[in-house]
Backbone as a printed PyTorch tensor [residue, N CA C, xyz], in Angstrom:
tensor([[[108.7510,  72.2050, 125.8350],
         [107.7690,  72.7040, 124.9660],
         [106.9270,  73.6050, 125.7660]],

        [[106.4670,  73.2230, 126.9360],
         [105.6440,  74.0660, 127.8140],
         [106.2730,  75.4440, 128.3430]],

        [[107.5140,  75.3130, 128.3480],
         [108.3710,  76.4790, 128.7020],
         [108.3630,  77.5740, 127.6110]],

        [[108.4160,  77.1600, 126.4600],
         [108.3190,  77.9860, 125.2160],
         [107.0460,  78.7830, 125.1330]],

        [[105.9030,  78.0440, 125.4960],
         [104.4580,  78.6160, 125.4060],
         [104.4940,  79.6280, 126.6010]],

        [[105.0320,  79.3890, 127.7220],
         [105.0860,  80.3950, 128.8530],
         [105.8740,  81.5810, 128.4730]],

        [[106.9510,  81.4400, 127.9730],
         [107.8970,  82.5310, 127.4660],
         [107.1790,  83.2990, 126.3950]],

        [[106.4830,  82.7340, 125.5810],
         [105.7320,  83.3940, 124.4050],
         [104.6740,  84.3380, 125.1060]],

        [[103.9330,  83.8150, 125.9960],
         [102.7970,  84.5570, 126.6400],
         [103.3150,  85.7140, 127.5330]],

        [[104.4900,  85.4280, 128.2000],
         [105.0580,  86.5010, 129.0240],
         [105.6280,  87.6890, 128.1970]],

        [[106.1600,  87.2470, 126.9410],
         [106.5390,  88.3700, 125.9730],
         [105.3560,  89.0960, 125.4080]],

        [[104.3980,  88.3430, 125.1010],
         [103.1170,  88.9690, 124.6500],
         [102.5050,  89.8530, 125.5580]],

        [[102.4560,  89.5170, 127.0150],
         [102.0490,  90.4240, 127.8850],
         [102.9030,  91.7270, 128.0360]],

        [[104.1550,  91.4890, 127.9240],
         [105.2300,  92.5590, 128.0840],
         [104.9750,  93.6150, 126.7460]],

        [[104.8060,  93.0050, 125.6590],
         [104.5830,  93.9720, 124.5260],
         [103.1860,  94.5550, 124.5600]],

        [[102.1950,  93.9070, 125.1650],
         [100.8640,  94.5730, 125.2650],
         [100.9130,  95.6210, 126.2070]],

        [[101.6170,  95.6300, 127.2050],
         [101.7570,  96.7810, 128.1430],
         [102.4770,  97.9380, 127.5600]],

        [[103.1630,  97.8020, 126.4100],
         [103.9020,  98.9540, 125.7760],
         [102.9090,  99.7260, 124.8330]],

        [[101.7190,  99.2030, 124.5590],
         [100.7500,  99.8250, 123.7300],
         [100.1850, 101.0820, 124.4200]],

        [[100.1230, 102.1490, 123.6820],
         [ 99.5280, 103.3890, 124.2260],
         [ 98.2790, 103.6360, 123.4230]],

        [[ 97.1490, 103.5750, 124.1100],
         [ 95.8730, 103.6970, 123.5070],
         [ 95.4510, 105.1980, 123.4870]],

        [[ 94.9660, 105.7680, 122.4030],
         [ 94.5630, 107.1170, 122.4420],
         [ 93.4440, 107.4610, 123.4090]],

        [[ 93.3770, 108.6470, 123.7080],
         [ 92.2500, 109.0630, 124.5950],
         [ 91.0100, 109.3830, 123.8950]],

        [[ 89.9540, 109.4950, 124.4560],
         [ 88.6790, 109.7150, 123.8580],
         [ 88.7490, 111.1380, 123.1100]],

        [[ 89.3840, 112.0760, 123.7930],
         [ 89.4490, 113.3900, 123.1030],
         [ 90.2350, 113.3090, 121.9020]],

        [[ 91.4310, 112.5830, 121.8540],
         [ 92.0870, 112.4470, 120.7150],
         [ 91.3490, 111.7710, 119.4950]],

        [[ 90.5260, 110.7250, 119.8980],
         [ 89.6910, 110.0550, 118.9060],
         [ 88.6980, 110.8460, 118.3100]],

        [[ 87.9880, 111.7310, 119.1690],
         [ 86.9700, 112.6630, 118.6890],
         [ 87.6450, 113.6310, 117.7910]],

        [[ 88.7310, 114.2230, 118.2010],
         [ 89.3880, 115.3040, 117.4540],
         [ 89.8080, 114.6630, 116.0770]],

        [[ 90.4260, 113.5580, 116.0370],
         [ 90.9630, 112.9050, 114.8250],
         [ 89.7370, 112.6020, 113.7980]],

        [[ 88.6530, 112.1370, 114.4980],
         [ 87.4890, 111.7790, 113.7030],
         [ 86.8630, 112.9930, 112.9980]],

        [[ 86.7920, 114.1270, 113.7510],
         [ 86.3160, 115.3720, 113.1850],
         [ 87.0860, 115.7630, 111.9690]],

        [[ 88.4230, 115.7290, 112.1460],
         [ 89.3340, 116.1710, 111.1080],
         [ 89.1010, 115.3310, 109.8990]],

        [[ 88.9910, 113.9930, 110.1540],
         [ 88.7040, 113.1860, 108.9060],
         [ 87.4750, 113.4860, 108.1570]],

        [[ 86.4530, 113.6500, 108.9270],
         [ 85.0960, 114.0000, 108.4890],
         [ 85.1980, 115.3890, 107.6500]],

        [[ 85.7840, 116.2680, 108.1580],
         [ 85.9650, 117.5840, 107.4750],
         [ 86.7660, 117.4760, 106.2490]],

        [[ 87.9280, 116.8670, 106.3490],
         [ 88.7350, 116.6790, 105.1940],
         [ 87.9060, 115.8930, 104.0580]],

        [[ 87.2080, 114.8500, 104.4320],
         [ 86.4940, 114.1070, 103.4800],
         [ 85.3580, 114.9650, 102.7430]],

        [[ 84.8730, 115.9030, 103.5280],
         [ 83.7220, 116.8020, 103.0140],
         [ 84.2810, 117.6820, 101.9890]],

        [[ 85.5060, 118.4910, 102.4530],
         [ 86.0620, 119.4320, 101.5940],
         [ 86.5540, 118.7460, 100.2560]],

        [[ 87.2520, 117.5700, 100.3010],
         [ 87.7170, 116.9080,  99.2260],
         [ 86.4870, 116.5100,  98.2140]],

        [[ 85.3860, 116.0210,  98.8280],
         [ 84.1650, 115.7280,  98.0780],
         [ 83.6530, 117.0070,  97.3700]],

        [[ 83.6110, 118.0200,  98.1790],
         [ 83.1740, 119.3760,  97.5830],
         [ 84.0370, 119.7880,  96.4330]],

        [[ 85.4350, 119.6430,  96.6180],
         [ 86.3890, 120.0990,  95.5850],
         [ 86.1000, 119.1890,  94.2820]],

        [[ 85.9900, 117.9430,  94.5090],
         [ 85.6650, 117.0490,  93.3640],
         [ 84.2890, 117.4200,  92.5420]],

        [[ 83.4060, 117.6850,  93.3780],
         [ 82.0960, 118.1810,  92.9210],
         [ 82.2210, 119.4390,  92.0210]],

        [[ 82.9350, 120.3850,  92.5400],
         [ 83.1810, 121.6900,  91.7220],
         [ 83.8910, 121.3340,  90.5980]],

        [[ 85.0550, 120.6650,  90.5990],
         [ 85.7310, 120.3540,  89.3350],
         [ 84.8970, 119.5320,  88.3820]],

        [[ 84.1270, 118.5740,  88.7560],
         [ 83.2700, 117.9090,  87.9450],
         [ 82.3400, 118.8310,  87.2110]],

        [[ 81.6880, 119.6660,  87.8430],
         [ 80.8010, 120.6830,  87.3250],
         [ 81.4980, 121.6200,  86.3560]],

        [[ 82.6020, 122.0960,  86.6050],
         [ 83.3490, 123.0040,  85.7310],
         [ 83.6060, 122.2080,  84.5330]],

        [[ 84.2420, 121.0240,  84.6240],
         [ 84.6660, 120.2040,  83.4140],
         [ 83.2420, 119.8290,  82.6930]],

        [[ 82.2890, 119.5520,  83.1320],
         [ 80.9320, 119.2360,  82.4880],
         [ 80.4320, 120.4610,  81.8060]],

        [[ 80.6210, 121.5910,  82.4410],
         [ 80.1310, 122.8410,  81.8080],
         [ 81.0040, 123.1830,  80.5690]],

        [[ 82.3540, 123.0510,  80.8540],
         [ 83.2590, 123.2470,  79.7700],
         [ 83.1010, 122.3600,  78.5140]],

        [[ 82.8910, 121.0790,  78.8220],
         [ 82.6370, 120.2160,  77.6260],
         [ 81.2520, 120.5060,  76.9250]],

        [[ 80.2640, 120.8790,  77.7490],
         [ 78.9180, 121.2890,  77.1250],
         [ 79.0920, 122.4990,  76.4310]],

        [[ 79.8990, 123.4620,  76.7550],
         [ 80.1460, 124.7030,  76.0120],
         [ 80.9330, 124.4840,  74.7430]],

        [[ 81.9230, 123.5340,  74.7930],
         [ 82.6380, 123.3410,  73.6150],
         [ 81.9020, 122.3990,  72.6370]],

        [[ 81.2640, 121.3600,  73.0650],
         [ 80.6810, 120.3330,  72.2170],
         [ 79.2110, 120.5540,  72.0830]],

        [[ 78.5340, 121.5210,  72.8370],
         [ 77.1410, 121.5550,  72.7360],
         [ 76.5270, 122.4940,  71.7240]]])
């Protein structure tokens, strides 16, 4: 039983050493890309919403 626990933790350590963590530069770059994409998608939704609202106001107003 104890041997199985030791083998498990050795395997866990082996797998942990295979993890490649991103660098700070990659994290910053990816975060900026996500923020910019979120902003532009929000802007696009805002524009479409205003166009549709204006269209319904023109038709039904």
